[in-house]
One Martini backbone bead per residue (centre of mass of N, CA, C, O) as a GRO file, in nm:
protein
   72
    1MET     BB    1   0.054   0.065   0.022
    2ASP     BB    2   0.252   0.290  -0.111
    3ASN     BB    3   0.076   0.362  -0.354
    4ALA     BB    4  -0.053   0.696  -0.347
    5GLU     BB    5  -0.311   0.934  -0.363
    6ILE     BB    6  -0.298   1.279  -0.262
    7THR     BB    7  -0.555   1.497  -0.138
    8GLU     BB    8  -0.623   1.816  -0.061
    9LEU     BB    9  -0.901   1.949   0.135
   10GLY     BB   10  -0.790   2.093   0.411
   11GLU     BB   11  -0.807   2.344   0.663
   12VAL     BB   12  -0.826   2.383   1.038
   13ALA     BB   13  -0.849   2.609   1.276
   14LEU     BB   14  -0.776   2.579   1.613
   15PRO     BB   15  -0.761   2.588   1.923
   16PHE     BB   16  -0.460   2.654   2.059
   17ARG     BB   17  -0.281   2.635   1.786
   18ARG     BB   18  -0.426   2.439   1.601
   19VAL     BB   19  -0.442   2.172   1.342
   20ALA     BB   20  -0.649   2.056   1.068
   21THR     BB   21  -0.594   1.794   0.821
   22LEU     BB   22  -0.719   1.713   0.500
   23ARG     BB   23  -0.706   1.383   0.331
   24GLU     BB   24  -0.699   1.201   0.035
   25VAL     BB   25  -0.666   0.843   0.001
   26ARG     BB   26  -0.549   0.661  -0.297
   27TYR     BB   27  -0.521   0.352  -0.381
   28GLU     BB   28  -0.460   0.108  -0.616
   29SER     BB   29  -0.691  -0.093  -0.513
   30GLY     BB   30  -0.930   0.153  -0.424
   31LEU     BB   31  -0.872   0.258  -0.159
   32ARG     BB   32  -1.036   0.486   0.060
   33MET     BB   33  -0.933   0.774   0.256
   34LEU     BB   34  -0.926   0.964   0.548
   35ARG     BB   35  -0.689   1.208   0.647
   36LEU     BB   36  -0.618   1.300   0.985
   37VAL     BB   37  -0.436   1.591   1.081
   38LEU     BB   38  -0.284   1.665   1.392
   39ARG     BB   39  -0.157   1.991   1.517
   40GLU     BB   40   0.064   2.037   1.824
   41GLY     BB   41   0.310   2.177   1.738
   42ARG     BB   42   0.521   1.897   1.721
   43ARG     BB   43   0.269   1.741   1.733
   44ILE     BB   44   0.153   1.443   1.554
   45THR     BB   45  -0.168   1.318   1.434
   46GLN     BB   46  -0.267   1.021   1.256
   47ILE     BB   47  -0.582   0.944   1.075
   48ASP     BB   48  -0.750   0.668   0.924
   49LEU     BB   49  -1.056   0.678   0.741
   50ASP     BB   50  -1.327   0.540   0.656
   51THR     BB   51  -1.638   0.598   0.549
   52THR     BB   52  -1.788   0.508   0.809
   53SER     BB   53  -1.606   0.675   1.014
   54ALA     BB   54  -1.646   0.953   0.875
   55ALA     BB   55  -1.957   0.957   0.913
   56ALA     BB   56  -1.959   0.939   1.217
   57LEU     BB   57  -1.784   1.182   1.285
   58GLY     BB   58  -1.961   1.393   1.132
   59ALA     BB   59  -2.212   1.361   1.287
   60LYS     BB   60  -2.092   1.443   1.567
   61LEU     BB   61  -2.007   1.727   1.478
   62VAL     BB   62  -2.275   1.834   1.400
   63GLU     BB   63  -2.420   1.774   1.674
   64HIS     BB   64  -2.238   1.971   1.831
   65ALA     BB   65  -2.294   2.230   1.658
   66GLY     BB   66  -2.616   2.259   1.609
   67LEU     BB   67  -2.736   2.184   1.337
   68PRO     BB   68  -2.942   2.149   1.120
   69GLY     BB   69  -3.073   1.806   1.139
   70THR     BB   70  -3.035   1.738   1.428
   71GLN     BB   71  -3.038   1.598   1.711
   72ASP     BB   72  -3.160   1.661   2.055
   0.00000   0.00000   0.00000
C-alpha cells in the first residue's frame, strides 16, 4: 500500500494554535481513506478513516455544532 494518490482537502484552524488537515488518500487497490492530521506544536497525530468511520465522526461533529437537521 505504498503507492497512494493524496489530495489535500483543506485545513481548519483549531483553538489553542492547533491545526487539523484533511487529505483524501487513494490506493492503487481502490481503497479510499480520509486522512485526518492533527498538529499541536511539534506533535502530530495522523488518523486514517474509512468511509463508515468518517461518516460517523462527521455526524457527531455536526451534532455537537448544533446545526439544523441534527437530533436534539
